[in-house]
C-alpha positions in Angstrom: 101.7 113.8 114.5 97.2 113.9 112.9 95.3 116.2 113.8 93.8 115.7 116.8 89.9 116.7 115.5 90.4 113.7 113.0 91.8 111.5 116.0 88.8 112.2 117.7 87.1 112.1 114.9 88.8 108.6 114.3 87.9 107.8 118.2 84.7 109.2 118.5 83.5 105.9 115.8 85.1 103.3 117.9 83.9 104.3 121.3 80.4 104.6 119.7 81.2 101.2 118.1 81.8 99.4 121.4 79.5 100.9 123.9 76.8 101.7 122.0 74.5 102.0 125.0 77.1 102.8 127.7 79.8 99.0 129.4 76.9 97.4 130.8 79.3 95.0 131.9 81.7 98.2 134.3 78.0 99.6 135.1 76.6 96.6 136.6 80.3 95.2 138.5 82.3 98.7 138.8 81.1 101.2 141.9 80.6 104.8 140.3 82.9 106.3 142.5 85.6 103.4 142.2 89.1 104.9 140.6 92.1 102.9 139.4 95.5 103.8 137.6 96.7 101.3 134.7 100.1 101.1 132.6 99.8 100.8 129.1 102.9 97.7 128.9 104.7 95.9 125.9 104.5 92.4 126.2 107.2 92.6 123.0 109.8 95.3 121.8 108.5 97.9 118.9 108.0 101.3 117.9 105.7 103.4 119.4 103.4 104.9 117.4 99.7 106.5 118.7 99.6 107.7 122.2 97.8 111.2 121.2 94.8 108.5 120.1 95.5 106.3 122.7 95.3 108.7 125.0 92.1 110.1 124.2 90.3 106.7 123.8 90.0 107.9 127.8 89.2 111.8 127.0 86.1 111.4 124.8 85.3 108.6 127.8 85.4 110.7 130.7 87.6 114.1 130.6 88.6 114.3 134.0 90.9 110.8 133.3 94.7 111.5 132.8 96.6 110.0 130.7 100.3 110.3 131.7 102.4 109.1 128.7 106.1 108.3 129.2 106.9 107.4 125.4 106.4 109.1 122.5 106.1 108.2 118.7 108.8 106.7 117.1 110.6 106.1 119.9 112.0 102.4 120.0 110.9 100.3 123.1 112.1 96.5 124.7 109.6 93.9 126.1 108.0 95.1 129.2 108.4 99.3 129.2 106.1 101.4 130.3 104.7 103.7 127.7 102.0 105.4 129.3 99.7 106.2 132.5 96.4 106.6 133.4 94.5 107.3 136.5 90.6 108.1 137.5 87.6 106.7 136.9 87.3 103.3 137.4 85.0 102.5 134.9 85.6 105.0 132.2 89.2 103.9 131.5 88.1 99.9 131.6 85.2 101.3 128.7 88.0 103.4 127.2 90.3 100.0 127.4 89.5 98.3 123.9 89.5 100.3 121.9 92.3 102.5 123.0 94.7 98.5 122.9 93.7 98.2 119.3 94.2 101.1 118.4 97.5 102.0 119.7 98.8 98.0 118.9 98.0 98.2 115.7 99.5 101.5 115.1 103.1 100.5 116.8 103.3 97.3 114.7 102.8 99.0 111.2 105.3 101.7 113.4 107.7 98.2 113.9 106.9 97.0 110.2 108.2 100.1 108.6 111.4 100.5 110.3 112.5 97.8 109.8 112.2 98.0 105.7 113.8 101.3 106.5 116.7 99.4 108.7 117.3 96.9 106.0 117.4 100.2 102.9 120.0 102.2 104.8 122.4 104.1 102.7 121.6 103.3 99.1 119.6 106.4 99.3 115.6 104.7 98.5 112.9 105.4 100.4 110.0 103.1 101.4 106.8 104.7 101.5 102.6 103.6 101.8 100.3 102.7 100.4 96.7 103.1 99.6 96.2 99.5 100.6 94.9 100.8 104.0 92.4 99.7 107.0 89.0 101.7 105.6 88.0 104.1 108.2 91.9 104.4 109.3 94.6 105.7 106.5 95.1 108.9 108.4 96.1 107.0 111.4 98.3 104.3 109.7 99.1 106.8 107.2 100.8 108.3 110.5 102.8 104.5 111.9 104.2 104.6 108.4 105.7 108.0 109.5 106.8 107.4 112.7 108.5 103.9 111.4 110.1 106.3 109.6 108.7 105.4 106.1 107.2 108.1 103.9 103.9 109.0 102.9 102.6 108.1 99.2 99.2 109.7 97.5 96.9 110.3 100.3 93.7 109.4 98.3 93.2 109.6 94.5 92.0 113.3 94.1 95.4 113.8 95.0 97.1 113.4 92.1 97.3 111.6 88.7 98.9 107.5 88.8 98.2 105.8 85.5 98.2 102.3 85.9 97.4 99.6 83.7 93.8 99.5 83.3 93.3 103.5 83.1 96.4 102.8 80.1 94.0 100.2 78.6 91.7 103.1 78.8 93.2 105.6 77.8 95.1 104.2 75.3 90.9 102.0 74.1 90.3 105.0 71.2 93.6 104.1 68.6 96.6 106.8 70.5 99.7 105.8 71.0 100.8 106.0 75.2 102.6 108.9 74.5 100.2 111.3 73.0 97.3 109.9 75.5 99.3 110.8 78.0 99.9 113.9 76.8 96.6 115.1 75.9 95.6 113.9 79.4 98.6 116.1 81.4 96.6 118.9 79.6 93.2 118.8 81.3 95.6 117.9 84.3 95.5 121.0 87.2 99.2 122.2 86.8 100.2 122.0 90.9 99.4 118.0 90.3 102.0 115.5 90.4 101.9 113.2 87.8 102.0 108.8 88.2 103.3 106.3 85.3 102.7 102.7 86.0 104.5 100.5 83.9 105.5 96.6 83.7 107.7 95.7 80.9 111.0 97.9 79.5 109.0 98.9 76.4 106.6 101.5 78.1 109.6 103.9 79.6 110.5 106.2 76.6 106.3 106.3 75.7 105.3 107.3 79.4 109.4 109.4 79.5 108.1 111.4 76.2 104.2 111.4 78.0 105.7 113.8 81.0 105.5 111.1 83.8 106.8 112.8 86.8 107.8 109.0 88.2 107.5 106.4 86.6 106.1 102.9 89.1 107.8 99.4 87.6 106.3 96.9 88.9 106.9 93.7 89.9 110.2 94.5 88.0 113.2 92.0 89.0 116.6 93.2 89.7 118.0 93.5 86.4 115.2 94.8 85.6 114.9 97.4 87.6 118.5 98.0 87.2 117.9 98.6 82.9 114.9 100.6 83.7 116.6 103.3 86.3 119.1 102.9 83.1 116.9 103.8 81.1 115.5 107.2 82.8 118.7 107.9 83.8 117.3 110.5 86.3 114.1 112.5 84.1 112.2 110.9 86.5 111.4 109.7 90.1 111.6 105.8 90.4 110.2 104.0 91.9 109.2 100.1 92.4 106.1 97.8 93.9 105.3 94.8 93.2 105.7 91.7 95.7 108.5 93.8 97.6 109.0 91.9 101.4 111.7 92.9 103.3 113.6 89.5 102.6 114.3 91.3 98.9 113.7 95.1 99.5 117.9 95.9 100.8 118.4 94.6 96.3 115.3 96.3 95.2 117.2 99.2 96.7 120.0 98.4 95.6 119.4 98.8 92.0 119.1 102.4 92.8 115.4 103.7 92.6 113.7 106.5 94.9 111.2 104.6 96.0 110.0 101.1 96.8 106.1 101.4 97.8 105.1 98.4 100.1 101.3 97.7 100.2 102.0 95.0 103.1 103.5 98.0 105.7 99.2 98.5 106.4 96.9 95.0 104.5 99.0 92.5 106.0 100.5 94.1 109.3 100.6 92.2 112.7 99.0 94.7 115.8 102.1 94.6 118.9 101.1 92.9 122.1 100.8 96.0 124.1 98.7 95.2 127.8 96.1 97.5 130.0 97.8 96.5 132.6 95.9 97.8 136.4 97.5 98.6 139.1 96.7 98.1 143.1 97.9 101.4 145.2 99.6 100.7 148.8 98.5 102.3 151.0 101.2 104.3 151.4 100.3 105.1 147.9 103.5 103.2 146.3 103.1 101.0 143.6 101.2 97.7 144.9 101.4 94.4 142.3 99.4 94.6 139.3 95.9 93.3 139.6 
């Protein structure tokens, strides 16, 4: 789970954006003493992610609101499943509703899509990982969602590893150094605990990159035949990552080539939020649940 302080920072900013001077509608229409019970209901099947994020929206608006999770992050659910129940101030529930839903819908969409990719490569040994193609400001939550779907995380930020891509290599070799020498020189400037990953887009770059000390070689936009050849050339001397053009239709064939890691930008940059709703429930006089409002 994402650190609660990080959750509160992100959710707090979203609440401030959504109601900078309060919720004019609820404060005008809803009595201050009114209470309500609402249920988080799945309109379609999926994988849950972000239940603590959902709860934080209500807690930060009104700490007296009670959120009862009925499922956990990483749980698969069917359409119609009740995932959480919320009770407390009606004004507070209505104010927090959209922010809580926006975040849990997006995170669950990422988790559900990730789970489909993970299932597609089952039995191959390949790991599905995310990329830095995340929504600005939401990276922590989106990375959690990938984990909740059974995937893994790539480097979190530019500060976490040395990852030389095509433009880096063009600049690095502009002074006349060959690729292996340029990488070795760069490696000498790295902290000894840092990981070096290098992207290649041609098979003939693999040997110089290995000679330069790469820990991971990223084979970018290679077809299955080239991926197999690349895996054979690297021969266990580095982790092999496949990247570029990965889809649900192509991922199984990519995994079958023997690569160790498949990075998938689509997990976060083009995912569809799941359809989850918050239904207010009318309480019968006996306290038994009646029809939704």
